[in-house]
DSSP file (Angstrom, degrees, kcal/mol; ACC not computed):
  #  RESIDUE AA STRUCTURE BP1 BP2  ACC     N-H-->O    O-->H-N    N-H-->O    O-->H-N    TCO  KAPPA ALPHA  PHI   PSI    X-CA   Y-CA   Z-CA
    1    1 A M              0   0    0      0, 0.0     2,-0.2     0, 0.0     0, 0.0   0.000 360.0 360.0 360.0 154.1  107.9  101.8  147.7
    2    2 A D        -     0   0    0      1,-0.1     3,-0.1     4,-0.0     2,-0.0  -0.477 360.0 -99.1 -80.5 154.8  110.4   99.1  147.1
    3    3 A D    >   -     0   0    0     -2,-0.2     3,-0.9     1,-0.1    -1,-0.1  -0.285  54.5 -77.3 -67.6 159.5  114.1   99.8  146.5
    4    4 A H  T 3  S+     0   0    0      1,-0.2     3,-0.4     2,-0.1    -1,-0.1  -0.346 119.2  14.2 -59.2 133.9  115.4   99.9  143.0
    5    5 A G  T >  S-     0   0    0      1,-0.2     3,-1.8    -3,-0.1    -1,-0.2  -0.100  88.8-137.6  91.7 -36.0  115.9   96.4  141.7
    6    6 A H  T <  S-     0   0    0     -3,-0.9    -1,-0.2     1,-0.3     3,-0.1   0.849  74.6 -42.6  49.3  43.3  113.9   94.8  144.4
    7    7 A G  T 3  S+     0   0    0     -3,-0.4     2,-0.6     1,-0.3    -1,-0.3   0.469  95.9 147.1  88.7   0.9  116.4   91.9  144.9
    8    8 A N    <   +     0   0    0     -3,-1.8     2,-0.3     4,-0.1    -1,-0.3  -0.617  21.0 133.1 -75.3 116.6  117.0   91.3  141.2
    9    9 A S     >  -     0   0    0     -2,-0.6     4,-2.5    -3,-0.1     5,-0.3  -0.972  68.2-106.8-154.4 164.1  120.6   90.2  140.7
   10   10 A V  H  > S+     0   0    0     50,-0.5     4,-2.4    -2,-0.3     5,-0.2   0.915 120.5  50.5 -60.2 -43.0  122.6   87.5  139.0
   11   11 A A  H  > S+     0   0    0     49,-1.8     4,-2.3     2,-0.2     5,-0.2   0.927 111.9  46.3 -62.4 -45.8  123.2   85.8  142.3
   12   12 A A  H  > S+     0   0    0     48,-0.3     4,-2.5     1,-0.2    -2,-0.2   0.922 114.7  45.8 -65.8 -44.7  119.6   85.8  143.3
   13   13 A W  H  X S+     0   0    0     -4,-2.5     4,-2.6     2,-0.2     5,-0.2   0.891 112.6  50.8 -67.9 -38.4  118.3   84.6  139.9
   14   14 A T  H  X S+     0   0    0     -4,-2.4     4,-2.3    -5,-0.3     5,-0.2   0.947 113.6  44.9 -62.6 -47.8  120.9   81.9  139.7
   15   15 A G  H  X S+     0   0    0     -4,-2.3     4,-2.3    -5,-0.2    -2,-0.2   0.902 114.0  49.8 -62.2 -41.7  120.1   80.6  143.2
   16   16 A T  H  X S+     0   0    0     -4,-2.5     4,-2.2    -5,-0.2    -2,-0.2   0.927 111.7  46.6 -65.1 -46.1  116.3   80.8  142.6
   17   17 A I  H  X S+     0   0    0     -4,-2.6     4,-2.1     1,-0.2    -1,-0.2   0.916 114.3  47.7 -64.6 -42.8  116.4   78.9  139.3
   18   18 A L  H  X S+     0   0    0     -4,-2.3     4,-2.4    -5,-0.2    -1,-0.2   0.886 111.5  50.4 -66.4 -37.2  118.7   76.2  140.7
   19   19 A L  H  X S+     0   0    0     -4,-2.3     4,-2.4     2,-0.2    -1,-0.2   0.856 108.8  52.2 -69.2 -33.7  116.5   75.8  143.8
   20   20 A L  H  X S+     0   0    0     -4,-2.2     4,-2.2     2,-0.2    -2,-0.2   0.913 110.5  48.1 -65.1 -41.6  113.4   75.5  141.6
   21   21 A L  H  X S+     0   0    0     -4,-2.1     4,-2.4     2,-0.2    -2,-0.2   0.914 111.3  50.6 -62.8 -42.7  115.2   72.7  139.6
   22   22 A A  H  X S+     0   0    0     -4,-2.4     4,-2.5     1,-0.2    -2,-0.2   0.909 109.5  50.7 -61.6 -42.3  116.2   71.0  142.9
   23   23 A S  H  X S+     0   0    0     -4,-2.4     4,-2.7     1,-0.2    -1,-0.2   0.909 109.7  50.5 -62.5 -42.2  112.6   71.2  144.1
   24   24 A L  H  X S+     0   0    0     -4,-2.2     4,-2.7     2,-0.2     5,-0.2   0.930 111.3  48.1 -61.6 -45.7  111.3   69.6  140.9
   25   25 A L  H  X S+     0   0    0     -4,-2.4     4,-2.6     1,-0.2    -2,-0.2   0.920 113.0  47.3 -62.6 -43.9  113.8   66.8  141.1
   26   26 A V  H  X S+     0   0    0     -4,-2.5     4,-2.6     2,-0.2     5,-0.2   0.927 112.8  49.4 -64.4 -43.9  113.0   66.1  144.7
   27   27 A C  H  X S+     0   0    0     -4,-2.7     4,-2.7     1,-0.2     5,-0.2   0.935 114.1  44.5 -61.2 -46.8  109.2   66.1  144.1
   28   28 A L  H  X S+     0   0    0     -4,-2.7     4,-2.6     1,-0.2     6,-0.4   0.905 113.4  51.8 -64.3 -40.2  109.5   63.8  141.1
   29   29 A G  H  X>S+     0   0    0     -4,-2.6     5,-1.2    -5,-0.2     4,-1.0   0.906 114.0  42.0 -63.4 -42.1  111.9   61.5  143.0
   30   30 A V  H  <5S+     0   0    0     -4,-2.6    -2,-0.2     3,-0.2    -1,-0.2   0.916 116.8  48.0 -70.8 -42.9  109.5   61.2  146.0
   31   31 A F  H  <5S+     0   0    0     -4,-2.7    -2,-0.2    -5,-0.2    -3,-0.2   0.929 123.4  30.6 -65.7 -46.3  106.4   60.9  143.9
   32   32 A F  H  <5S-     0   0    0     -4,-2.6    -1,-0.2    -5,-0.2    -2,-0.2   0.504 107.8-116.8 -93.6  -4.2  107.7   58.2  141.5
   33   33 A G  T  <5 +     0   0    0     -4,-1.0     2,-1.0    -5,-0.2    -3,-0.2   0.788  58.4 155.3  75.1  27.3  110.1   56.6  144.0
   34   34 A W     >< -     0   0    0     -5,-1.2     4,-2.0    -6,-0.4    -1,-0.2  -0.779  25.1-171.0 -90.8 104.3  113.2   57.5  142.0
   35   35 A D  H  > S+     0   0    0     -2,-1.0     4,-2.6     1,-0.2     5,-0.3   0.880  84.2  57.7 -62.3 -37.7  116.1   57.6  144.4
   36   36 A W  H  > S+     0   0    0      1,-0.2     4,-1.8     2,-0.2    -1,-0.2   0.884 108.4  46.0 -62.4 -37.9  118.4   59.0  141.8
   37   37 A A  H  > S+     0   0    0     -3,-0.2     4,-2.4     2,-0.2    -1,-0.2   0.894 111.8  51.5 -72.2 -39.6  116.1   62.0  141.3
   38   38 A T  H  X S+     0   0    0     -4,-2.0     4,-1.9     1,-0.2    -2,-0.2   0.953 115.3  40.5 -61.3 -50.0  115.6   62.6  145.0
   39   39 A W  H  X S+     0   0    0     -4,-2.6     4,-2.2     1,-0.2    -1,-0.2   0.818 112.9  55.0 -72.7 -29.5  119.3   62.6  145.7
   40   40 A S  H  X S+     0   0    0     -4,-1.8     4,-2.6    -5,-0.3    -1,-0.2   0.900 107.8  51.0 -65.6 -39.6  120.1   64.6  142.6
   41   41 A G  H  X S+     0   0    0     -4,-2.4     4,-2.1     2,-0.2    -2,-0.2   0.890 109.3  49.7 -63.4 -40.3  117.6   67.2  143.8
   42   42 A V  H  X S+     0   0    0     -4,-1.9     4,-1.9     2,-0.2    -1,-0.2   0.919 112.2  48.3 -63.9 -42.7  119.3   67.3  147.2
   43   43 A A  H  X S+     0   0    0     -4,-2.2     4,-2.4     1,-0.2    -2,-0.2   0.908 110.5  50.4 -64.5 -42.0  122.7   67.8  145.5
   44   44 A V  H  X S+     0   0    0     -4,-2.6     4,-2.6     1,-0.2    -1,-0.2   0.869 108.0  54.4 -64.8 -35.8  121.4   70.5  143.3
   45   45 A A  H  X S+     0   0    0     -4,-2.1     4,-2.2     2,-0.2    -1,-0.2   0.915 109.4  46.8 -63.7 -42.3  120.0   72.3  146.3
   46   46 A V  H  X S+     0   0    0     -4,-1.9     4,-2.1     1,-0.2    -2,-0.2   0.917 113.7  48.4 -65.2 -42.4  123.3   72.3  148.0
   47   47 A I  H  X S+     0   0    0     -4,-2.4     4,-2.8     1,-0.2    -2,-0.2   0.890 109.4  54.3 -62.8 -39.7  125.0   73.5  144.8
   48   48 A A  H  X S+     0   0    0     -4,-2.6     4,-2.7     2,-0.2    -2,-0.2   0.917 108.7  46.9 -62.2 -44.8  122.4   76.3  144.5
   49   49 A V  H  X S+     0   0    0     -4,-2.2     4,-2.5     1,-0.2     5,-0.2   0.915 114.3  48.3 -64.5 -41.6  123.0   77.6  148.0
   50   50 A G  H  X S+     0   0    0     -4,-2.1     4,-2.8     2,-0.2    -2,-0.2   0.897 112.5  48.0 -64.4 -40.6  126.8   77.5  147.3
   51   51 A A  H  X S+     0   0    0     -4,-2.8     4,-2.9     2,-0.2     5,-0.3   0.917 112.2  49.4 -66.0 -42.9  126.4   79.3  144.0
   52   52 A W  H  X S+     0   0    0     -4,-2.7     4,-2.0     2,-0.2    -2,-0.2   0.942 115.7  42.6 -61.0 -48.4  124.1   81.9  145.5
   53   53 A W  H  X S+     0   0    0     -4,-2.5     4,-2.5    -5,-0.2    -2,-0.2   0.922 115.5  49.7 -64.3 -44.5  126.5   82.6  148.4
   54   54 A G  H  X S+     0   0    0     -4,-2.8     4,-1.8    -5,-0.2    -2,-0.2   0.899 110.7  48.5 -64.0 -41.8  129.6   82.5  146.1
   55   55 A L  H  <>S+     0   0    0     -4,-2.9     5,-2.9     2,-0.2     4,-0.4   0.875 110.9  51.7 -67.5 -36.3  128.1   84.9  143.5
   56   56 A N  H ><5S+     0   0    0     -4,-2.0     3,-1.2    -5,-0.3     5,-0.5   0.934 111.3  47.1 -61.6 -45.0  127.1   87.3  146.3
   57   57 A A  H 3<5S+     0   0    0     -4,-2.5    -2,-0.2     1,-0.3    -1,-0.2   0.810 108.2  56.4 -66.6 -29.4  130.7   87.1  147.7
   58   58 A A  T 3<5S-     0   0    0     -4,-1.8    -1,-0.3    -5,-0.2    -2,-0.2   0.496 125.1 -99.6 -82.4  -3.3  132.1   87.7  144.2
   59   59 A G  T < 5S+     0   0    0     -3,-1.2    -3,-0.2    -4,-0.4    -2,-0.1   0.647  89.5 120.1  98.1  15.9  130.1   90.9  143.8
   60   60 A Y      < +     0   0    0     -5,-2.9   -49,-1.8    -6,-0.1   -50,-0.5   0.162  46.0 109.7 -98.1  18.9  127.1   89.7  141.7
   61   61 A D  S  > S-     0   0    0     -5,-0.5     4,-2.5    -6,-0.3     5,-0.2  -0.364  86.9 -98.0 -83.9 173.6  124.6   90.7  144.4
   62   62 A E  H  > S+     0   0    0      1,-0.2     4,-2.1     2,-0.2     5,-0.2   0.879 118.4  53.2 -63.0 -40.8  122.3   93.7  143.9
   63   63 A T  H  > S+     0   0    0      1,-0.2     4,-0.7     2,-0.2    -1,-0.2   0.953 117.6  34.6 -61.9 -52.0  124.3   96.2  145.8
   64   64 A H  H  4 S+     0   0    0      1,-0.2     4,-0.4     2,-0.2     3,-0.4   0.852 114.2  58.8 -72.9 -33.9  127.5   95.7  144.0
   65   65 A W  H >< S+     0   0    0     -4,-2.5     3,-0.9     1,-0.2    -1,-0.2   0.884 105.8  48.6 -64.4 -39.0  125.9   95.0  140.6
   66   66 A N  H 3< S+     0   0    0     -4,-2.1    -1,-0.2     1,-0.2    -2,-0.2   0.716 111.1  51.7 -73.7 -19.9  124.2   98.4  140.7
   67   67 A Q  T 3< S+     0   0    0     -4,-0.7    -1,-0.2    -3,-0.4    -2,-0.2   0.400  84.8 117.4 -95.8   2.2  127.5  100.1  141.5
   68   68 A R  S <  S-     0   0    0     -3,-0.9     2,-0.4    -4,-0.4    -3,-0.0  -0.200  78.9 -90.8 -68.0 161.4  129.5   98.5  138.7
   69   69 A D              0   0    0      1,-0.1    -1,-0.1     0, 0.0    -2,-0.1  -0.586 360.0 360.0 -73.1 128.7  131.1  100.6  136.0
   70   70 A A              0   0    0     -2,-0.4    -1,-0.1    -3,-0.1    -2,-0.1   0.439 360.0 360.0 -95.0 360.0  128.6  101.0  133.1
């Protein structure tokens, strides 16, 4: 069986949603030849990784989130 939560955390969901947005922008930029969308997607991907890492460091990962005071 999987552990409780199975990776669900604020940090994980924030990173995942931002990386999906980045992927969409890069795909549209490459397909339609929109340089602004391609580079915006690259920038959003870098921001997503930073947000994911930062939120993990700030205690919004699954381990710390489940141990918070309710």
